[in-house]
N, C-alpha and C positions, 0 to 999 in steps of 0.2 A: 564547474562549480555555483559559483556567481551569477554566473545565465544564466543560469537556469532559475535560478532562488526567484528573481530577476525578471524572467517570463508567464512564469509561474503565479506570483502576487496583481501578474494585467494582468492575469487569464480571470484571480481567484477573484479579481476588481471586475470585470469586465459580466461575473457574471453574479457577482453582486448583483451591480448593477440597473443590468437584464431584468434578477428579479423581484428589484425594488422599480425595476419599471409595471412590470405585468400583478401586480398587488397592489401599484397605483391606476393604472390604464385597460387594465379586463376586468372583465365581469367574473372571469372564475372557469375553472370545465377547457375548451378546448379554446377561449382566447388565452392563454399560459401559453398552450403548448406553435397556436400557430409568432405569436407573439415570440416565444425559443426557437423559432428553424428560420427566424424574421432573424433577429439573431447572426442566430451560427451562421445563415448565410451571409451577412454583415464582412465579420472577421474572416470566415474562409476564402474570401475575394486580398485578407491582407496578410501579402506575403509577411511579416514579423509574426504572428497570429501563426498562418501554420505553420511557419518554420521548430517558435516557439511547441504546434500541439504537438509537436512529430517529434522533437529534443527529448518531451516530459511522456511520450507513451515511450520513447529506449529504456528514456528513467526507469522508468515503473516499470514497464518490461524487465530490463537487468535487476530491478529489489529484487519480485516473486518471481524471477530464478535461485539470485543467492537466497534466500525466504522459505522453496519450491527447496531449498540442494541443505541447509539448518535444520529444516523441520525433517530430511530424513534421514540426516548423520542422525540424533537427535530419536530417532525413532531407530533403526538401527539392532544401536546400547537397548532400548529397548528388551527390543527381541533380543534382541543375547545374553541380557540381564537374566532376562522370565529361562530363556536357555539351559542360564548356567548357576542359580540361583540354589538349586537344592546340593548344588556339591561344593557353595564355596562355607567359608565359616562363618559363622556370630559378625568377624569382626570385617569381616572382605563383603558383606550383605553389607553391613550398614555403610562402609566408604565405599560397595559400587549407588550405592542408592541416596549416599550424599552427591557423587561427580553427576545422575540423574538428573537430580535437586538442581544443581549448579547451573546447567547446562539445560536446565530449561525456563529456568527466570532469567539469565542467560540473555540462551530465544525470545521467551518476552519483554523482554528491553531494549532489545538490542529492533524486533518490532514498531515500539512504539515511538524510538526517535527519529 
């Protein structure tokens, strides 16, 4: 995991440097895209960058799958609650609503971290 963050930091630094360079060296518009393509072509020749980018993509895909699974679980809980709420007592409704609220809050916080 530490390797991932180091690679991510390096990539971010390179992107900021590229953006800084384009802001100072180009007149905007097509020049920015041309400079960006040149920088990416240079970066893609570095095995470390390619490796870090692949790992970053893998971690990103894994995180997206985790987020999607948590969202599907939350959606199912809401659907189940909607189907059952008319049969629940007020106390059970309150309890289920609290569970849904806490689960949704947890889901949001996990996505931010």
